[in-house]
C-alpha positions as CSV (number, residue, x, y, z in Angstrom):
1,M,318.3,-32.4,235.7
2,H,315.2,-34.3,236.7
3,I,315.3,-37.4,239.2
4,N,312.1,-39.2,240.1
5,P,311.4,-39.3,243.9
6,E,310.8,-43.0,244.7
7,R,307.3,-44.2,243.8
8,S,305.0,-42.9,247.7
9,D,302.0,-43.2,249.2
10,R,302.8,-40.1,250.2
11,P,304.7,-38.2,248.0
12,D,306.4,-34.7,248.3
13,Y,303.8,-32.7,246.0
14,G,305.9,-29.7,246.6
15,L,309.1,-31.5,244.6
16,L,306.6,-33.5,242.3
17,V,305.0,-29.4,241.1
18,R,309.1,-28.8,240.3
19,Q,309.8,-32.0,238.4
20,V,306.3,-31.2,236.2
21,T,308.0,-27.7,235.5
22,S,311.6,-29.3,234.8
23,V,310.2,-32.0,232.8
24,L,308.2,-29.9,230.6
25,E,310.9,-26.9,230.3
26,G,311.1,-25.8,226.4
27,E,308.2,-28.1,225.3
28,R,305.0,-27.0,224.7
29,D,303.7,-29.6,222.8
30,L,300.1,-31.2,223.6
31,V,301.0,-34.9,222.9
32,A,304.8,-34.6,224.3
33,N,303.5,-32.5,227.8
34,A,300.7,-34.9,228.3
35,S,302.7,-38.2,227.9
36,Q,305.4,-36.7,230.1
37,F,302.9,-35.7,233.0
38,S,301.3,-39.0,232.6
39,A,304.3,-40.7,233.0
40,L,305.5,-38.7,236.1
41,V,302.5,-39.6,237.8
42,Y,302.5,-43.4,236.9
43,D,306.2,-43.6,238.1
44,T,306.0,-41.4,241.3
45,L,302.8,-42.5,243.2
46,S,302.3,-46.1,244.8
47,D,299.6,-48.1,243.8
48,L,298.2,-46.8,240.4
49,N,297.3,-49.6,237.4
50,W,296.3,-46.7,234.7
51,S,297.7,-42.8,234.9
52,G,296.4,-40.4,231.5
53,F,295.0,-38.2,230.1
54,Y,291.3,-37.9,228.5
55,F,290.5,-34.8,225.9
56,T,287.1,-33.3,224.8
57,V,285.7,-34.5,221.1
58,P,282.3,-34.0,219.2
59,S,280.3,-37.1,220.1
60,K,279.8,-39.5,217.2
61,K,276.7,-39.3,217.2
62,G,276.1,-36.0,216.1
63,E,275.5,-34.4,219.4
64,G,276.9,-33.0,222.3
65,Q,280.7,-34.3,223.5
66,D,283.0,-37.2,224.3
67,L,286.3,-37.9,226.1
68,L,288.9,-39.8,223.7
69,V,291.6,-41.4,225.2
70,G,295.1,-39.7,225.4
71,P,298.5,-40.3,226.3
72,F,299.3,-42.9,229.1
73,Q,300.4,-45.4,231.1
74,G,298.8,-48.8,231.8
75,K,296.7,-51.1,230.4
76,P,294.5,-50.4,227.3
77,A,291.8,-48.7,227.9
78,C,288.4,-47.4,227.5
79,A,288.6,-45.2,223.8
80,R,285.7,-42.9,224.0
81,I,283.2,-41.7,227.2
82,P,280.3,-40.1,226.7
83,F,279.8,-36.8,229.0
84,G,278.1,-38.1,232.1
85,R,278.9,-41.4,232.0
86,G,281.2,-43.2,234.7
87,V,284.0,-40.9,236.8
88,C,285.6,-39.3,234.0
89,G,281.9,-38.1,232.3
90,A,281.0,-36.9,235.5
91,T,283.9,-34.4,236.4
92,A,283.8,-33.5,232.5
93,V,280.0,-32.3,233.1
94,E,280.8,-31.0,236.9
95,R,284.4,-29.5,236.1
96,K,285.6,-30.4,239.4
97,T,287.5,-33.3,240.9
98,I,286.1,-36.1,242.1
99,V,288.0,-38.3,244.2
100,V,286.0,-42.4,244.4
101,P,287.0,-44.7,246.9
102,D,285.2,-47.5,245.7
103,V,284.9,-47.1,242.1
104,H,282.1,-50.1,242.6
105,A,279.9,-48.0,244.4
106,F,279.8,-45.4,241.9
107,P,276.5,-45.2,239.8
108,G,277.5,-45.9,236.4
109,H,281.1,-46.6,236.8
110,I,283.0,-47.9,233.6
111,A,285.1,-50.9,234.4
112,C,288.3,-50.6,231.9
113,D,290.2,-52.7,233.8
114,S,288.2,-54.8,236.5
115,A,291.3,-54.9,238.9
116,S,290.7,-50.6,239.4
117,A,289.0,-50.1,243.1
118,S,289.5,-46.5,243.3
119,E,289.8,-43.2,241.2
120,I,290.2,-39.5,241.1
121,V,289.5,-37.6,238.2
122,I,290.9,-33.9,237.6
123,P,289.3,-31.4,234.7
124,V,292.2,-30.0,232.5
125,I,290.4,-26.3,232.1
126,K,292.8,-23.6,230.2
127,D,290.4,-20.2,229.8
128,D,287.4,-21.4,231.1
129,K,287.2,-24.1,229.0
130,L,287.4,-27.8,229.4
131,I,290.2,-29.5,227.3
132,G,289.4,-33.2,228.6
133,V,290.4,-34.8,232.2
134,F,293.6,-36.6,234.2
135,D,292.5,-39.7,235.1
136,I,294.2,-41.8,237.6
137,D,293.2,-45.5,239.0
138,S,294.4,-47.8,241.6
139,P,293.6,-51.4,242.6
140,R,293.7,-50.2,246.0
141,P,290.2,-49.1,247.8
142,D,290.3,-45.8,249.4
143,R,293.6,-44.7,247.9
144,F,293.7,-41.1,247.2
145,S,293.1,-38.5,249.9
146,E,292.6,-35.0,250.2
147,E,296.2,-34.0,250.0
148,D,296.5,-36.2,246.6
149,R,293.5,-34.2,245.3
150,V,295.2,-30.7,246.4
151,G,298.8,-32.3,245.6
152,L,297.2,-33.4,241.7
153,E,295.5,-30.5,240.7
154,A,298.6,-28.6,241.6
155,M,300.5,-30.3,239.6
156,L,297.8,-30.4,236.6
157,A,298.2,-26.7,237.2
158,A,302.0,-26.7,236.3
159,F,301.4,-28.8,233.2
160,I,298.4,-26.7,232.3
161,A,300.6,-23.4,232.6
162,A,303.7,-25.3,230.5
163,T,301.6,-26.3,227.7
164,D,299.8,-25.3,224.3
165,F,296.2,-26.5,223.9
């Protein structure tokens, strides 16, 4: 049985990895699992104003790739982000997690929600292919710690293992 823990600044990430596994058990659909994962993160981490996926798609300009918004929790978001633009686009290019304590100091930051003050973006990689990124925004500056990075990467690994792409 799945029971959400209370929202926390310092969640028990070991428990949350088990919760991801439990919530996604028996379902491998990308949209269903991405929706559930986004909701679980949004519901268990405190001080968030956005939690969701952007998936890799061909660029509308004919060359390269973009990130297209997928399942999320929060206010409406930017629909399409070019690789290399903003924190999400930089994460897609670098293929590594980026933690930004102050989004206003990040070169090229895209302000989808002016209330966002800090952000963490984690690449979604399966079989060395970039599927997209998982983005989390907070209205609180310096919201995300090294503990959050490690824990969220572990949660995302459980999502990737449970999902067909």
